[in-house]
N, C-alpha and C positions, 0 to 999 in steps of 0.2 A: 767312604764321601769321595767320587769322581772327581780327580783335578785335571781340566785344560789346560795343557800347556802348549800347545801348539794350533793351530787352523787361525793364528790373528790376520787380521790384513795387513797391518804397517806395524812396525818396531823404531824406534826412534830413541836414538842415547843422546843424551845429555849429560855435559863434563859439569859437575853439582859444585859450588862456593863451597870452598873447605877454609879452616882457620887451623894452626898448629896453636895445642895446649901439650906445654910442658914438652915440646919437641914432637909430638904425636896427633896426626893429621886424624884431624874430626870432619865431617860433611856436615854442614848447616843445612837440617833437615826439612827448614819449612820450606823452602824452597821444592823440594821430592813432594811436598805434602799438598804445594800450591798446582803442581801439575794434574798432579793423582788425581785432586778434588775435582779440576778442571773437566779432567776426560771422564769420569765418572761417576762424579756429585758428591753431596754432600752427607750422603747415610752413612757415617762413619760405623754402625754398628756392621755394615754388610764388609768391612776389610779387616783382613786376619793377615796379618806379619808373622815370618819365620823367623825369630830372632835370629836363629842361627845360620841359616842362609841368606839370611835379607830377603827372601821374595816376601812380595805382597800379591792377594790375593783376595779376589771378589766373591762372595758370597751369595752366590745365587737361591740356594736351597739349604736345606742341609743333607743336602746328596749331591750337592755341584758346587764346585765354585775354579775359576776363571784365574789363572795367572795374569794379572795385569802389567807387575814390575819388578824390577829385580834393578841393586845395588851391588856393584859390581867396585873392585877393589885394581886399582893398576899402577905399577912401577916401572922403571927404565928395567932395575934388574930381574923382577918375577913375568915381565910379559914382551920389554923387547929386546934386550942383551940375546946377544948368538939366533937372534931371528933373521929371515929372508931380509926383512926392508929395514933393517938395524944403520946400516948407514945411509939412508935417503933420510928418517926420521932424523938422524942427529944432523946432517945438512938443514930439514929443515927447522930445528932448535934454535939454530944458529944463530939462520936466516931471518929468524922473528925476533930475534935478541930478546930472549928469553932471561929474567933476571938468575942467575946459577949458570952450574954444569948441567949436561942432558942427563949425566948419573943423579941427580938432586930432583929427579922427576919425577911424581907421585901423582896422585888423582883418584876420587871419586867417581863415576858415572851411575848416572838412572837411566834405565831400558826401561820406555813404556810400550805395553804389547796392548793395541786399540783393536778392536773382534766386530766381526759382522752376524753374530751370533741374532739368533731370534733373542736366547732371554738377555741380552745385553743390548739391543737395538735402539731401545727409548733413550737410553744412555746416550749412545751416540751420536743422535741427534741432538742431542742439547749444544754443541757446541762443532764449528766449522774446523776440521780437520786441516785444513790450509794453516789457520790461524793458530793450532794449535803447535803445529810443526814448526814454526818459524818463530818460535819463541825462544 
């Protein structure tokens, strides 16, 4: 099966609402589900999730699929500490008056990819991209 991973006309990343259960951060999947359905419709049999990588694919046919979404984990220790913008990030954290220390930061993000391809064009027309991105 051919997987299309590039060629999207826009990609938008959203921080997902999360909850801690027994000290472990879990994302609330209904938020991601709503955004994906808004973009690609309610044909649930066309979606395929790779549970190992948390990548979501839209199956156009038996021979082609598009990567339409991806959930990524981000934390202070794995993504911010020791990087170029760490000091600015910490200053922004303090200025925003978040609860806890900057080292407590962890989040899940959903990136949605929108394509302008003939195979998916009819789906793209079903919603206004600007409304979608303003969510």
